[in-house]
C-alpha positions in Angstrom: -16.0 -6.6 5.0 -15.7 -4.7 8.3 -12.0 -4.0 7.6 -12.9 -2.3 4.4 -15.8 -0.3 5.9 -13.6 0.9 8.8 -10.9 2.0 6.4 -13.3 4.1 4.4 -15.2 5.5 7.4 -13.3 5.7 10.6 -9.8 5.8 9.1 -10.6 7.5 5.7 -7.6 9.9 6.0 -6.0 8.6 9.1 -2.2 8.4 8.5 -1.4 7.9 12.2 -1.0 4.6 14.0 -0.5 1.1 12.6 -2.5 -1.3 10.4 -2.3 -5.1 10.7 -1.6 -7.2 7.6 -5.2 -8.4 7.7 -6.6 -4.9 7.6 -4.4 -3.9 4.7 -5.0 -7.0 2.6 -8.7 -7.1 3.3 -8.9 -3.4 2.1 -6.9 -4.4 -1.0 -9.2 -7.3 -1.7 -12.4 -5.3 -1.5 -10.8 -2.5 -3.4 -10.0 -5.0 -6.2 -13.5 -6.5 -6.2 -15.1 -3.0 -6.4 -12.7 -2.1 -9.3 -13.7 -5.2 -11.2 -17.4 -4.5 -10.6 -16.9 -0.9 -11.7 -15.2 -2.1 -14.9 -18.1 -4.4 -15.6 -20.6 -1.5 -15.1 -18.4 0.7 -17.4 -18.7 -2.0 -20.1 -22.5 -2.3 -19.6 -23.1 1.4 -19.9 -20.6 1.9 -22.7 -18.5 4.4 -20.9 -14.8 3.7 -21.1 -13.7 4.7 -17.6 -16.3 6.9 -15.9 -17.2 4.7 -12.9 -13.7 3.3 -12.5 -12.2 6.8 -12.4 -14.7 8.0 -9.8 -14.1 4.9 -7.6 -10.3 5.4 -7.9 -10.6 9.0 -6.8 -12.9 8.2 -3.9 -10.6 5.4 -2.7 -7.2 7.1 -3.3 -7.0 8.7 0.1 -8.0 5.7 2.2 -5.7 3.5 0.1 -2.7 5.8 0.8 -3.7 6.0 4.5 -3.9 2.2 5.0 -0.6 1.8 3.2 1.1 4.4 5.3 -0.3 2.7 8.5 0.8 -0.7 7.2 4.3 0.7 6.7 4.2 2.1 10.2 3.4 -1.4 11.5 6.6 -2.6 10.0 8.5 0.3 11.7 9.0 2.1 8.4 8.2 5.8 7.7 5.1 6.5 5.7 7.2 8.4 3.2 8.3 5.0 1.9 4.9 5.0 0.1 6.5 7.4 -2.5 8.4 4.4 -3.8 5.2 3.4 -5.6 6.0 6.3 -8.0 9.0 4.2 -9.3 7.6 1.9 -12.0 7.8 -1.8 -11.2 10.6 -1.8 -8.7 8.9 0.6 -6.2 5.6 -1.4 -6.3 7.5 -4.6 -5.6 9.3 -3.1 -2.7 6.1 -1.7 -1.2 4.5 -5.1 -1.7 7.3 -6.8 0.2 7.0 -4.3 3.0 3.3 -4.9 3.3 3.8 -8.7 3.4 6.2 -8.4 6.3 5.0 -9.2 9.9 4.4 -6.5 12.4 7.3 -5.2 14.5 6.7 -6.7 17.9 5.5 -4.5 20.8 5.3 -0.8 20.7 7.2 1.3 18.1 7.3 5.0 17.4 4.0 4.8 15.6 2.0 3.3 18.5 1.0 0.0 20.1 1.0 -3.2 18.1 -2.5 -3.7 16.7 -2.3 -7.4 17.3 -2.0 -6.7 21.0 1.4 -8.6 21.3 
């Protein structure tokens, strides 16, 4: 849970540096869990998308930031995140990039967060 809290507090709009796979995927997991809970609350109150839309807007910037930092960790520019705008193919490519291991040592975006 600390990974998620750090992403939405300390690194809310931090597009600099690198993010480990663990940080990225823990953020994605808690984002998914919160979205499911928001959808359940929407059903309970009878509102189609009110809570889910608010949650998506609140988490949009930290989600982009952690994705850009994850791309930096694989030695890719943060601009690659724009591939997500391409239906299906772009999302698959970003998924593959986010699964890749960190580039070893220091790269142009900073030190390896693993400390290796």
